N, C-alpha and C positions, 0 to 999 in steps of 0.2 A: 611114209615120206623118202625119202635114198642117201645112199654114201657117193662119194669122186673124191678125187685129185684129180690135180696137173703140179706138174711136171719140169720147169725149164734151163734152161743152164745145161751142161758136161751131154754130150749125145751117153745111152744108156738105153741098156736093152730094158723092152720093158718088163720082160722078165723080173728084173734084178728091183724094180720097185711095187711089180705089179704082185706073186705071189709069196717070193721071198720073206720080204719083211715080217714081226712074231703077230703081229696084230695088223698083219699084208687085207688091202679091197677086198682080195679075195675070202678074209677070212667074216672078213666081213659081212661081207653078202649074207654071212650066215651065222652069224655069232656079234651083231654091230650092239655095244656099247652106253656110246650115245645117242642114237638115234630114236625117232617116237615109234620103230621097228626093230627089232628083233633081227629078223628076217627082212630080206631085200631083195627078193629074187624074182622079178616081177620083170626083167628085162634086166641088160645091159653093154651098152656102149663104149667101144676106145676110139679113138682119133688121134692121129697123129700127120708131126709137118716135116720132106727128108729136112733132113744135121743140117742145112742152109739156109731152116729155112722159108723156101721161098717156090711157091706154087699152088696152087689150093689144097687143100691138110687131105688124109684117108679119111677114110672113117668106116669104119663096122662094128654094125646090131642086133642084135639079138629077142627073142625076144623067152626065151629060156634062160635060167639060174645062168651063173657067169660058173659056179662053185663047178659042174663038171662040164663044163664045154668043152669042149677038145681042139675045135676047131681054135678059139681065145688063146688054147694055150701057145697053140702052132705056133700062132699069128706071134703073142709074146719073145717066147722061144725063137726069134729070128728077124725081126724090128730093132732094129735102135733108134733112136732120135729124141733130138732133142730138146723139145715140146711138143707131151700128149698128153693129151687128160684121159680119165678111165673113170667109169659113172654104174652104180650098180641102182638100179628103181624099186622103188616098193608105191603101187601106184598111190594115189590120194584120189579116187576114184574113174576116171580115162580107163579107156581099151588096151589090155592088152597087148597091145603090137607091135611091131617093127618098129612101124611110122614115132611110137610116138617114146621110142628110145634115144635116153641120151649116146656122146652129145651132140644137139643141131651143126648143119653147115649151110651157110653164106658165100657164096666168092669160098674169099681163103677164109674167115671168120669162119671159130670151133662159140659156139653156147651153151653149157649144160649147168643144172638148177636146183638145189633142192631146199624146198619150202610150197607154198604154194596163195594161188592170188583167194579169196577166202569168196566162197559164192560165186566163182570163175560163174558154173552157168549161168547165174543170172544178165552175169559182164560179161558175161561171152560177145552176143553181137557188135555191143556199143566198143569194148576194144579194138579184134576184130574191124569196124567199121577206119580207125583209126589210126590200121594198118594204112599204103601208101600202094594204091590199087597196082601200081609193078609190080609189089611184093609180092600182093598175099596171096596167085596162085606160088608161090614159092613151099605157102605153108602146107604139107605136109599132111599132116597129124592132127588132132583135138587138146593139146594139151594146153595148161593157159605154162607154162614153160613156154611154149615154140611161138607164142602169141605176145609173150612178151622179149622174147627175141628180133622176132620182124615189129615189133613199135622198136625198139630200140637201132635197129636200123636207120630206119621213118622217122629218127628223133634224130638221124649223126653221127651215129655210129665211127663210120671213115672217118670225120673229123675233130669228134674231140670224144673218148670212149665211156670217162670217170661222167660228162658231161651230156649222154644222151642216158645211160645208164637215169641217172636226176631223175630226167627230165621221162622217160619208163616212167621211174617208179613216181613220181608225184603226179600224170595223170592216171595209175590205177588206184594210186589214193584220194584221188579228187574223182575220180567217175565212184570209187565206193562205197563215200560218202554221199554223195548225187543219194546213192539205192540203200541207205539205211545201212550200210555194211559197216563197224565201227572201227576196224585193223583189218583191213582190205589184203597190204600183201604181208607175208613173210618167206628170203631168201637168203639164199648166201649162193652167189650165181660166180659165174668164170665164163673169160671168154679171152682169146685169142686171135695178133693178126695172123701168129706165123714167129713174128719179131719178138714181141712183149705182149706179159701172163696176166690180166686184171683182175684181180679177185672180189668180189664184197659179202660184207655181211651187214643187212635189217631189213630191221622187218617196227611193222606199225605199231604194235605192240614195246618194241625194248627190247621181244624175249625171245633176241635169235635161236634158227637154227648150230648148233655147235661150228668151226672153224678154227683150223693153226695152220702158223704156216713155220717150215723148219729153219732154225738157228741156222747162221753160215758155214758151213762148213770147216773152214780151219777146226773152228769151234769144240764142235760135236768133234774132229780126227782128235782133239788134245785129251775131250770128254773120255770118247768112247775107242779106240783105237782098232777094234775089231769090228766096230759096224759097215758091211762092204758096204751098202746101198751108194754109202757118200762117202765114198774110201778116194779114190782118185777124183773127185768132179774136184771144179774152178768154182774159188770162196762167191764169185754167182750168182752159183748154183740155188735153186733153189724146192718145194713140196710144199702144191696146199692142199690141207686135206679135212674130210668132212671130220676126220677123229685121227688121232695117233697114229703109226703105225705100229708100234710097239711104247712101250713104261721106261725107259732107258732118265733119267731125273738131265735136263738140262740141251734133248730134244727141238723141243718140241714150244711153242708157244699163242696163246689165243692171242688171234685178234677180236681186239676188240670189238663191244655195241658199236656200229653204225661206224664201220671204215671199211677202207681197202684197200691193199696189198696192189706197186706194181713188183712184174719183175722184170728183167734186173731195175733192181731198185734206184732210184734216184738222189734219195736223198736218207728221205731212212723209208724205215720195214713197213709205216701202213701211215696212212691219213684217214681224217676226215671224212665220210658220206652223208651227205642230206638227200633229202628229194627238193627237185626244180617244182614247185606250183605254179603253173603259168596263172 
C-alpha cells in the first residue's frame, strides 16, 4: 500500500508540508506507522496547481524512493501552491515504473489512491472495457488506481465528483462479485480540479486504510502556537493525510469509515459515502 497527503488552502511552500513536520510524508516513506508496509519506496509523485487554481496541474513522478531524491527536495523548496498532492508508493504487484506512480492527471484533474482492487489481474479486462473509448488511450500505466481514475472520469467526474466516485466504486464491487471476489475494493482517494479537493475513505470489507484530516487552523494555533506549518494559513485550509504528520493532540481527526471530505468544506467536515450499484 501507499501513503499520501493532500493540501488545500493558503499558498505555502511544498517544503513546509512535505519535509518539516515531525512525521512528514518523507519520514513516512521510510517509517510508516499505520501503513500495511513500513517502507514506501517504490516511487513517488507530487502534483500542484498554480496559486489561483487555474489551468492544468504540474506533475513530477519518479521510480526512486522519496527520502533521498534531490530533485524533489529542490522542487519542494521553491514551489508555492494553494492545492497540491504528494504520494509515496508501495506497489501491490504492478511494475515499479514512472507511469505507475501517483498522482495521475487528466486535463485539470488530479487523482491519487491508496488501496487495491482485489484480484485486479482477473478483473482488469472488464474494468478497462468500461472506460470511455475516447479516454482509453490516456491510460499509460498498469495500475488499478489509474483504471479507477478513468472509470470515474467516464462516469461523470466533470459533473458530479461524489456521484462519479460512487458509480466507479459500485461498478468495481458489482464486477468483482460477478467474478467471485467477495470484497473487491479497498480505497482512500484524493481528487481535485484545482478549485476543490475531495477525499474518500471506503472499503468493501468495512475496514478501510487510515485517513485523517486536520482540525481548523484557528483551533490548532490556539492549542499549539509553535506549530509552523499551519501558523499563517486561513481557517479554510486543510490537510488530509494517510497518517498524521505528528503526535500533537487535537490536530488530527480520523475520517470515519465510508465517508468523504470536501475542501473548502460546505457545511460539515465530512459526509457519508456509499457506492452506487446499478
